C-alpha positions as CSV (number, residue, x, y, z in Angstrom):
1,M,72.0,98.4,97.2
2,K,75.5,97.0,96.7
3,V,77.2,95.1,99.7
4,T,80.7,94.3,99.4
5,V,82.0,91.5,101.8
6,A,85.3,90.8,103.0
7,I,86.0,89.0,105.8
8,D,88.8,87.4,107.4
9,S,89.3,83.6,108.0
10,F,87.7,81.8,111.1
11,K,90.8,79.8,111.4
12,G,89.9,76.1,112.0
13,S,86.9,76.7,110.4
14,M,86.0,78.4,107.1
15,S,88.7,80.2,104.6
16,S,87.8,83.8,104.0
17,M,86.1,82.8,101.0
18,E,83.9,80.4,102.3
19,A,83.0,82.8,105.0
20,G,82.3,85.6,102.3
21,T,80.2,83.0,100.4
22,A,78.1,81.9,103.2
23,A,77.4,85.7,103.9
24,R,76.4,86.4,100.2
25,E,73.8,83.5,100.5
26,G,72.3,84.9,103.7
27,I,71.8,88.7,102.0
28,L,70.6,87.5,99.0
29,K,68.0,85.1,100.9
30,A,66.9,88.5,102.8
31,C,66.8,91.3,99.9
32,D,67.6,92.2,96.5
33,A,71.2,93.1,96.8
34,Q,74.6,93.5,94.4
35,V,77.0,91.5,96.4
36,I,80.4,91.2,96.2
37,V,83.0,88.9,98.0
38,K,86.7,90.0,98.3
39,P,88.9,87.3,100.2
40,L,91.1,88.5,103.0
41,A,93.8,88.2,104.9
42,D,96.4,90.0,107.3
43,G,99.8,89.2,105.2
44,G,100.1,86.1,107.5
45,E,99.1,82.4,107.8
46,G,96.4,82.3,105.5
47,T,97.2,85.0,103.1
48,T,98.4,82.7,100.1
49,E,94.9,80.5,100.6
50,A,92.6,83.6,100.6
51,L,94.6,85.6,97.4
52,V,94.3,82.1,95.3
53,E,90.7,81.0,96.1
54,G,89.5,84.8,95.9
55,L,91.6,85.9,92.9
56,G,91.7,82.7,90.6
57,G,95.2,82.0,90.9
58,E,96.5,78.3,91.1
59,Y,99.0,76.5,93.7
60,V,102.3,75.0,92.9
61,Y,104.1,72.8,95.1
62,T,107.7,72.6,95.6
63,E,110.2,70.7,97.4
64,V,112.7,72.9,99.3
65,T,115.4,72.8,102.2
66,G,113.3,73.2,105.6
67,P,114.8,75.2,108.5
68,L,116.9,72.8,109.7
69,G,118.1,71.1,106.7
70,G,116.2,68.1,104.6
71,N,113.4,68.5,102.4
72,V,110.1,70.1,103.1
73,H,107.2,70.2,100.7
74,A,106.6,74.0,100.5
75,R,103.5,75.4,98.7
76,Y,102.8,79.1,97.1
77,G,100.1,81.0,94.8
78,V,100.6,82.3,91.1
79,M,97.8,84.3,90.1
80,A,95.8,84.4,87.4
81,D,97.9,86.7,85.4
82,G,101.1,84.2,85.6
83,K,103.3,87.1,86.9
84,T,102.5,87.5,90.4
85,A,103.6,84.9,93.4
86,V,102.1,84.9,96.9
87,M,104.2,83.0,99.5
88,E,104.4,82.6,103.2
89,M,108.0,82.2,104.3
90,A,106.8,79.6,106.9
91,E,106.2,77.5,104.3
92,A,109.8,77.0,104.2
93,A,111.2,78.3,106.9
94,G,108.4,78.3,109.8
95,I,108.4,77.3,113.2
96,I,105.6,75.0,112.4
97,L,108.0,72.8,110.7
98,V,110.0,72.1,113.9
99,K,109.2,70.7,117.2
100,T,110.0,72.6,120.0
101,E,112.4,70.2,121.5
102,D,114.3,70.4,118.1
103,L,114.3,74.1,117.8
104,N,118.1,75.3,117.0
105,P,118.6,79.0,116.3
106,W,122.3,78.5,115.2
107,K,121.6,76.1,112.4
108,A,118.1,77.0,111.3
109,T,118.1,78.7,108.1
110,T,115.9,80.6,105.5
111,Y,117.5,78.7,102.2
112,G,114.2,77.3,101.5
113,V,112.5,80.3,101.1
114,G,115.2,81.7,98.5
115,E,114.8,78.1,96.8
116,M,111.0,79.2,96.3
117,I,111.6,82.9,95.2
118,A,114.2,81.2,92.7
119,D,111.5,78.4,91.8
120,A,108.8,81.0,90.9
121,I,111.0,83.2,89.0
122,G,111.8,80.2,86.5
123,R,108.1,80.2,86.1
124,G,107.7,83.7,84.8
125,C,107.0,85.5,88.3
126,R,108.1,88.9,88.5
127,E,105.8,90.6,91.5
128,F,106.1,89.0,94.6
129,I,103.5,89.1,97.8
130,I,105.6,87.6,101.0
131,G,104.4,87.3,104.3
132,I,107.2,86.8,106.5
133,G,105.9,85.7,110.2
134,G,106.1,82.8,111.7
135,S,109.7,81.9,111.5
136,A,112.1,79.6,113.0
137,T,114.8,81.5,112.4
138,T,117.6,84.1,113.1
139,D,120.3,84.2,109.9
140,G,119.1,87.2,108.8
141,G,118.2,86.0,105.8
142,V,121.9,85.3,104.6
143,G,120.4,81.6,104.0
144,M,117.5,82.9,101.3
145,L,120.4,85.0,99.7
146,M,122.7,82.3,99.3
147,A,119.8,80.1,97.3
148,L,119.4,83.3,95.1
149,G,123.3,83.2,94.4
150,Y,124.8,85.7,97.2
151,E,128.1,84.3,98.3
152,F,129.1,85.1,102.0
153,L,132.7,84.1,102.4
154,D,135.1,83.1,105.1
155,E,138.5,84.0,105.6
156,S,139.6,81.0,103.5
157,G,137.3,82.3,100.8
158,N,134.8,79.4,100.9
159,N,131.0,79.9,101.4
160,I,130.1,79.8,105.1
161,G,127.5,77.5,106.5
162,Q,124.0,77.8,107.4
163,G,122.3,79.5,110.4
164,A,123.0,82.3,113.0
165,G,126.3,80.7,114.4
166,E,128.0,81.2,110.9
167,L,127.4,85.2,110.7
168,D,130.4,86.0,112.1
169,R,132.6,84.3,109.8
170,I,131.8,86.6,107.0
171,I,134.6,88.1,105.8
172,A,133.7,89.0,102.2
173,I,130.4,89.4,100.1
174,K,130.2,88.6,96.5
175,D,127.3,88.6,94.1
176,E,128.4,87.7,90.4
177,K,126.3,84.5,90.7
178,V,122.8,86.1,91.9
179,L,119.8,85.3,89.6
180,P,119.8,88.3,87.3
181,E,116.0,88.4,86.8
182,L,116.1,89.2,90.2
183,Q,116.6,92.6,88.9
184,E,113.7,92.3,87.0
185,C,111.3,91.6,89.9
186,H,109.1,93.8,92.5
187,F,108.5,92.4,96.1
188,Q,105.9,93.3,98.2
189,I,106.5,92.3,101.8
190,A,104.2,92.1,104.4
191,C,105.9,93.0,107.7
192,D,104.3,94.0,110.6
193,V,107.0,94.5,113.1
194,T,109.1,97.5,113.5
195,N,112.2,96.2,115.2
196,P,115.7,97.0,114.1
197,L,118.1,94.0,113.5
198,C,120.0,94.3,116.0
199,G,120.4,95.4,119.9
200,D,117.9,95.2,123.0
201,N,115.0,95.7,120.6
202,G,116.4,93.3,117.6
203,A,115.6,90.2,116.0
204,V,117.8,87.9,118.8
205,Y,116.8,90.0,121.9
206,V,113.3,90.2,121.3
207,Y,112.0,87.1,119.2
208,G,115.2,84.6,119.9
209,L,113.5,82.7,122.9
210,Q,110.7,81.6,121.1
211,K,113.4,80.2,118.3
212,G,115.2,78.3,121.3
213,V,117.8,81.3,122.1
214,R,119.1,80.9,125.6
215,E,118.9,83.9,127.6
216,E,123.3,83.4,127.8
217,E,122.9,82.9,124.0
218,K,121.3,86.6,123.1
219,Q,124.2,88.5,123.5
220,I,126.7,86.0,121.3
221,L,124.0,85.5,118.5
222,D,123.6,89.7,118.5
223,E,127.3,90.1,118.2
224,K,127.1,87.9,115.3
225,M,124.5,89.7,113.8
226,K,126.3,93.1,114.1
227,N,129.2,91.5,112.4
228,Y,126.8,90.4,109.5
229,A,125.1,94.0,109.2
230,R,128.8,95.5,109.4
231,K,130.0,93.6,106.4
232,T,126.6,94.3,104.4
233,S,126.9,97.7,105.2
234,E,130.7,98.1,103.9
235,W,129.6,96.2,100.5
236,L,126.4,97.8,100.0
237,G,127.5,101.6,101.3
238,K,124.7,101.8,103.3
239,D,123.2,100.7,106.8
240,N,119.8,99.3,106.8
241,S,120.1,97.6,110.1
242,A,118.1,100.2,111.9
243,A,115.5,100.4,109.3
244,A,111.9,99.5,110.8
245,G,111.2,95.7,110.0
246,A,115.2,94.6,109.5
247,G,114.8,92.7,112.7
248,A,111.6,90.9,111.5
249,A,111.6,87.2,110.7
250,G,115.1,87.0,112.3
251,G,116.2,89.4,110.2
252,L,114.9,88.4,106.9
253,G,113.5,92.0,106.8
254,F,116.9,93.2,106.5
255,A,118.2,90.3,103.8
256,F,115.2,92.2,101.6
257,L,115.9,95.5,102.2
258,S,119.5,95.2,101.8
259,Y,120.2,92.7,99.1
260,V,117.0,92.4,96.9
261,P,116.1,95.3,94.4
262,G,112.3,96.5,93.9
263,V,111.1,95.7,98.2
264,E,108.5,97.6,99.7
265,L,108.3,96.5,103.7
266,K,104.4,97.3,104.3
267,S,101.9,96.2,106.5
268,G,100.1,92.8,105.7
269,I,96.8,94.6,105.6
270,E,97.8,97.3,103.7
271,I,99.3,94.8,100.7
272,I,96.2,92.8,100.9
273,L,93.5,95.4,100.6
274,Q,95.6,96.8,97.6
275,A,96.1,93.4,95.7
276,I,92.2,92.3,96.1
277,G,91.3,96.1,94.9
278,L,88.7,96.4,97.9
279,E,88.7,99.9,97.6
280,E,87.4,100.3,94.0
281,E,84.3,98.1,95.3
282,I,83.5,99.8,98.4
283,R,83.7,103.0,96.9
284,S,80.6,102.3,94.7
285,S,79.2,100.5,97.9
286,D,76.0,100.9,100.5
287,I,77.0,98.2,103.0
288,V,80.5,96.9,103.8
289,V,80.5,93.4,105.6
290,T,83.6,92.2,107.7
291,G,84.8,90.0,110.3
292,E,87.0,87.3,111.6
293,G,86.5,84.1,114.0
294,R,86.5,86.3,117.4
295,L,86.1,89.9,118.1
296,D,87.5,91.6,120.7
297,F,89.6,94.5,122.0
298,Q,92.8,93.2,120.4
299,T,90.4,93.6,116.8
300,A,90.2,97.1,117.3
301,M,93.5,97.5,117.9
302,G,94.2,97.2,114.2
303,K,93.2,93.8,113.0
304,V,91.9,93.2,109.5
305,P,88.4,94.1,110.1
306,V,88.9,97.4,111.4
307,G,91.5,97.9,108.4
308,V,88.0,97.2,106.6
309,A,86.3,99.5,108.2
310,A,88.5,102.4,107.9
311,L,88.1,102.4,104.2
312,A,84.4,102.0,104.3
313,K,84.1,104.6,106.6
314,K,86.6,106.7,103.7
315,Y,83.7,106.7,101.2
316,G,80.5,106.5,104.1
317,C,79.5,103.4,104.1
318,R,77.7,101.5,106.9
319,V,79.7,98.9,108.2
320,I,78.7,95.3,109.6
321,A,80.7,92.7,111.3
322,F,80.1,88.8,112.1
323,A,82.1,86.6,114.1
324,G,82.3,83.2,115.8
325,G,82.0,84.9,119.0
326,V,82.3,88.4,120.7
327,T,84.0,89.7,124.1
328,E,82.6,92.4,126.3
329,D,85.4,94.5,125.2
330,A,84.8,94.2,121.6
331,A,82.8,97.1,122.0
332,E,85.6,99.2,121.3
333,C,85.2,98.0,117.5
334,N,82.1,100.5,117.4
335,A,84.6,103.5,117.9
336,K,86.6,102.2,115.1
337,G,84.3,102.5,112.5
338,I,82.1,98.8,112.8
339,D,78.6,100.3,113.3
340,A,77.2,96.7,115.0
341,F,78.6,93.6,114.8
342,F,77.0,89.9,115.4
343,P,77.9,86.5,117.0
344,I,77.0,83.8,114.4
345,V,76.8,81.3,117.3
346,R,72.9,80.6,117.6
347,G,72.6,78.2,121.0
348,I,74.7,76.9,123.3
349,T,77.1,74.6,121.7
350,T,80.5,73.7,122.4
351,L,83.7,75.3,120.3
352,E,84.4,72.3,118.6
353,E,80.9,72.2,117.3
354,A,80.6,75.6,116.3
355,M,83.8,75.4,114.5
356,E,82.5,72.3,112.4
357,P,82.9,73.9,109.1
358,E,79.5,73.4,107.5
359,R,77.4,74.0,110.8
360,A,80.0,77.5,110.6
361,K,79.0,78.1,107.0
362,K,75.0,77.6,108.1
363,N,75.4,79.8,110.9
364,M,77.0,82.5,108.8
365,A,74.0,82.5,106.1
366,L,71.5,82.5,108.7
367,A,73.1,85.4,110.8
368,S,73.2,87.4,107.4
369,E,70.0,86.7,106.6
370,Q,68.3,87.9,109.6
371,V,70.3,91.2,109.6
372,F,70.0,92.1,106.4
373,R,66.2,91.9,106.6
374,L,66.5,95.1,107.9
375,F,67.1,96.5,104.7
376,I,64.6,94.8,102.8
């Protein structure tokens, strides 16, 4: 019997690989099986960690420009092939790096994201997997592009400043100083939103409030974004502002689509499943084990475990899911390909106790063991 284990992280408790390894321990105590553990993530927070730990990569630490200027220490991963970099834009321009009272959409920049990319290019990387969730920025990705060598010039021929407040000052765009190696690169951008760049469903109107945009500022900033889109269209000869995902991460999706060659905007889970080679393992498996910290109705709406289940059902596998806790409406997951799911908590406990890493690993192993005794 072959079992493939691909469990999302239990945030604040177990990484994807820790959860999967604990499940494997329990399975092997219960029965004789070939058990393969794969890292899992959705392209957002935890993606770098999952792929580095699961695929034998290494972490790289670099100092880059933070969302409000100043320096931040950013981390990304380089896979074992030495050519593939895995990044989360939030490491350089994330909202988690800014105190709520300091949020400033007029000044916040993605410059540090470009610096991370340039650093990886300098290390020989040419394949990129980048998650673009959790940004503090609404600069249309102009900061990132400047760090890669693009020039956005004002009427005096000088580079504009950083942040969304400067976007209406763009008069001309130049690419003579862009890193030449960028032409050799391929980017997979984990993007699970479909918003356009501008308008009522765009970056400013939909996501601006959480980044500090006041209601009365929305129209002003959206007009600045429209100027950036117009100038880009004139320079590029093509308008990507209405493309699905252009409004992601404050317009960073638009920057990738318009200025960076070799780009694909794809769902995070699609990118990760391909990167880890999960389908190849599932194809020859009998049982697939997945899960996450909490299984509920939202899981059934397309979160990671359901993505794994859909792939497993393609090859007729049974699907078992483990979770720290389940809700009553989690039964919807059964209709989405999860044959049975089980909470791993073994008794009355506080949330803090249940999330204690060593306890969580033990509970996962014990729950897996008992379920797989059915297959002896």
